[in-house]
C-alpha positions in Angstrom: 6.4 -21.3 5.3 2.6 -21.5 5.7 1.2 -20.2 9.0 -2.2 -19.5 10.4 -3.3 -16.0 11.5 -3.6 -17.1 15.1 0.0 -18.4 15.1 1.3 -15.4 13.2 -0.1 -13.1 15.8 2.0 -14.8 18.5 5.2 -15.0 16.3 5.1 -11.7 14.3 8.5 -10.5 15.3 10.2 -13.8 14.3 8.2 -13.9 11.1 9.4 -10.5 10.2 13.0 -11.5 10.7 12.5 -14.6 8.6 10.9 -12.6 5.8 13.7 -10.1 5.9 16.1 -13.1 5.5 14.3 -14.1 2.3 11.9 -16.7 3.6 8.4 -16.7 2.0 5.7 -16.4 4.6 2.1 -17.2 3.7 -0.5 -16.4 6.3 -3.7 -18.4 6.2 -7.2 -18.0 7.5 -9.5 -21.0 7.6 -6.9 -23.0 5.7 -6.8 -20.6 2.7 -3.7 -18.4 2.0 -4.7 -14.7 2.1 -1.5 -12.7 2.9 2.2 -13.0 2.0 4.7 -11.4 4.3 7.5 -9.8 2.2 10.1 -7.1 2.9 9.2 -3.6 1.8 11.3 -2.7 -1.3 12.7 0.9 -1.6 13.5 1.8 -5.1 16.6 4.0 -5.4 15.9 7.2 -7.2 12.1 6.9 -7.1 10.2 10.1 -6.6 7.6 10.7 -4.0 4.2 10.8 -5.9 2.1 12.7 -3.4 2.6 16.4 -4.0 4.9 15.9 -7.0 2.9 18.3 -9.2 2.7 21.1 -6.6 3.2 24.4 -8.4 2.9 22.8 -11.8 -0.8 23.2 -12.4 -2.5 26.6 -12.9 -6.2 27.0 -12.5 -8.3 29.6 -14.4 -10.5 31.7 -12.2 -14.0 30.4 -12.1 -13.1 26.9 -13.3 -15.5 25.4 -10.8 -18.5 27.7 -11.5 -21.8 26.1 -12.6 -22.3 25.7 -16.3 -25.0 27.9 -17.9 -28.3 26.2 -18.3 -27.6 23.5 -15.7 -30.2 23.3 -12.9 -29.5 21.4 -9.7 
């Protein structure tokens, strides 16, 4: 299905239902396709990336100190 942004704004709920049912929804602006509405896919067993290295990296004291001979 190809639909304009203006029409999509009015029919968002039904478009989401159609996308979840497997229908391909392309949203256009000025006659050009810019967005495809698709269901979000959750991958089983996938790890969360944000914060996944917490506690795994050790910093040496002074790692962020200025280098000798460097003037700002």
